[in-house]
Steps between C-alpha positions, in 0.01 A plus 500: 500500500773759575643429156160565341467830682846597384407426141179700537692793643751489216218488246327801660827689503556426130146616418558828684832545321335440161217741582750763616693458177192537281375806693846658478516441124159660451602802707829524309330507161248758621773725641764457229655809344396565138862568408834404649843660506638308202628640174219614265705367205487144634181302426324339792596140563159345557610170650800583724502683832708538817385451859684663789459433871514828695648456847881475486478439126375831359504691830744498792315351793128424518250737340231425761746585777583835339127561472460414868769752592305765312182405684679513834624851414135594444403357841302206363695299757826545691843390391525313830189297408650424161838399641345269759283312260766490230739340749252219563498434128882514482536236770262266321641547149861447609446221751187313398325325217196634318179323595130557417422665835773760455399569141139538615607743773693714252201503269262611777741769616532629143121524481488711816734744326244601236161414652267800506739732317426664168682382189571856388653574841750217456584617149556861608721390789688265270580779254632722780701229672654379174645848446621524859642155571509279190611700196864512614507127583462362149788279393644677194632170365160333518329806356744481206403136444132601489582777253680248283178303464299814432745607232457157339128568472406270784253571780639508854297408807577513872393197704472551877310410817461873560140630451433535130419871534845574640665267247331685215630832633855366498458361150357827370778708655759272339333521159414130495194332355327410826505282808372178646435537873283383789134586439288605797124496449322834503138614485397855415862610515560358850704193587283223648776329696509194273762398248410368158665163540822548694815708522685502166792302637680182395282286276244778463754702303541216253122477463482875438769489232328211323159670521641825363676314219172338403320835496775683312591225254854461633722203426655425838787321330602842362453681832754587770455522877723661761501451879719498809312237702486122504128544571463611138639183344147406380477828307855473370429146385190607309694696235762421241777710656553545875743748653595517867554863607663574837414139592459361847704189580219262406439655162870523426528124551199432278630736231839331493344155487269595213745717309303822547676833458588684823520879526607653831501877531594494870851541638652437842305627798213618283439144381484371859273781613250462217495125538297512823166607344549224243492245781178650628311489175231743387221304665664519840563872473145563391388307805723706727363824362142384536559371852630838600188670370273247666687538829461877489127479432450265794680742732337829390 
């Protein structure tokens, strides 16, 4: 019986991942830019595209954590709250194994982050905080790789567990096609506190890439994906060309074993410092942010 329950749980998790991927692809198509930053002389390549993870791949550190810092500066919650809950996530991610209960907790905490807030409020804050805390943290080397694809007439998409609204802001500011991100349900412009499927993390990213490819007529064998995290091996394995960018130890091992290209734009102490958020993962950071907000609301 325990084995049957485990199988059922795995099946439910896979269904949520698939639903998250489909919802993210639909949101990506709806929010895609009509034009990209490629050369007007180069015809659009209709079947090839590039997919970039955000945290530690396109941006130094975690985008949701930078967003949380901006919220803390605006008194949405205190930096002490954020630090306390983030530390709980650090201890788990470094010393423990992922299990369904912990994933469920992160998901519920992420929901508390947006529940009852207006979508346009999140977008306005995201625009402001990007300018303040994110614009200067883009890896120039990774941005150049994205531009290479644009110049070849290919579409370029971000793929991240960050809320899709924030992911689309980052993509737009970088002149990219669009973004696949976590989709939170909303009604009448207000977040309901429910996710559509699950966080766009791990297998959900691969589902999102496949769903977008089906909608856009992409040939995944001609597509390229970039990431720093071993958690993104499913996404990297879904395309014809995989590139490890600023890889964590797990992904570096996988990349070497599979003959994937490795690009590392970090040096010395900077590499060690930026490696910590990679261990956390976007889902854990989102949970820490949300927990801080929930904690503050309970104590007001």
